[in-house]
Each structure stands twice: as structure tokens, then as C-alpha cells.
Residue, then its C-alpha position, 0 to 999 in steps of 0.5 A: m500500500s502506498d500514498e500514490e494509491h490514495p491521493k485523495l487522502v494525502w496531506s501536503e506539508e506547508s511548513r515545519e518548525k521544531e518546538s522542543s528537543f528532549g534529547i532522545f526525541d524532537v517535537y515539531r509543529v507542522s502545517r499541512v493542507s488536505p487535497e480539499g484545501q483544509r488546513g491544520s496544525f499538527v504535532v509530530v514527534d521525531a524519535p529515533d528508530w528502535v530495534t528489538v532482538i529476540p535471542i533464541v537459546k536452549d536451556s539446560g534441559n534442551e528446551e527452546s528459550f528466549l534470552m531476556v533482560r530484566q530492568y527498571r523502566h522509568g516510564s512505568q516505574r516498575v521492573t520489566l522482563e523484555f527482549p534486548a532492545g535499544v535505539v538505532e544510532p545516527g548513521e547505523e543500520p538497524h541490523a548492526a544496531a540489533a547485533r550491538e544491543l544484543l552484545e552490550e545488554t547481554g554479553y552474547s553474540a549470534d551467528e545470524v541476526q535476521e530481520i523479521g518485521a518492522t512497524n511504526p509504533n504510533p503513526s498518528f504523531m510519531c515518525n520512527r520505525t521499530y525493527t524486530f530481529v531474531a538472533l540464532g546461534v547465540e553464544k556467550a561472547g564477553q561481559q555486558a557493556l551497559d550505559s552508565h544508567e543501565l542496571v540489567e539482569i539476564e534471564t532465560v525464559p522458555v518460549a512457551k511461557v512467554i507466549a502463554e503470558m504475553g499481554t499480562e502484567g509481566y509482559d505488557n510492553a507494546i513494542m515487545m508484543s509487536a515483536m512477538a507477533y512477528f516472531l509467531r508469524w516467522r516461527p512455523p507451528s510446532s507440528e510443522r517444526s516436528r515434520s521438518r526434523k524428520 
């Protein structure tokens, strides 16, 4: 789907002015006009792109698990359990950011980091995209390299447990839920996985 398919819905931008900068994102006031001549002033948040990495490992019982990170989140003011994630730095490709975040937050690297989806977190006022990757062949490569304000613990959690509890208080991060939707589309059903191993 593209804008060219729906020209009667596309607003044209007349002006854009930065109103505020808050370090991690900038706020703009934009003036736009509709194809029918309606004019409006809108707030747009220019935030950095984001990556979420889903590292797949086997636990001591050879059960498929996720390598996850537990940390305090200042917005919700509580500790969460999530996939490794972070911003795409200026000039950095999302794939490189995913590999970097995995290594920095967990001390693990992967043989393969594969993009499985990308989305806009809130197109009504946000400009950025969030990218989801799966990490395969995950192995310990060193120590965590955390930012000065990061306190992160590493855990392995069975895939089945995360799927069963997704959307509950323990796993209610919206970007993580979006990442899980891409994971479930990428990962074949268990019956197909069983047939592929025969």
C-alpha cells in the first residue's frame, strides 16, 4: 500500500518548525493542507528508530528459550522482563544496531541476526520505525557493556511461557508484543517444526 494509491487522502506539508528537543526525541509543529484545501496544525514527534532482538537459546534441559533482560523502566516505574532492545544510532543500520544491543545488554553474540518485521509504533504523531530481529546461534561472547544508567539482569525464559503470558502484567510492553507477533508469524507451528526434523 502506498500514498500514490490514495491521493485523495494525502496531506501536503506547508511548513515545519521544531518546538522542543528532549534529547532522545524532537517535537515539531507542522502545517499541512488536505487535497480539499483544509488546513491544520499538527504535532509530530521525531524519535529515533528502535530495534528489538529476540535471542533464541536452549536451556539446560534442551528446551527452546528466549534470552531476556530484566530492568527498571522509568516510564512505568516498575521492573520489566523484555527482549534486548535499544535505539538505532545516527548513521547505523538497524541490523548492526540489533547485533550491538544484543552484545552490550547481554554479553552474547549470534551467528545470524535476521530481520523479521518492522512497524511504526504510533503513526498518528510519531515518525520512527521499530525493527524486530531474531538472533540464532547465540553464544556467550564477553561481559555486558551497559550505559552508565543501565542496571540489567539476564534471564532465560522458555518460549512457551512467554507466549502463554504475553499481554499480562509481566509482559505488557507494546513494542515487545509487536515483536512477538512477528516472531509467531516467522516461527512455523510446532507440528510443522516436528515434520521438518524428520
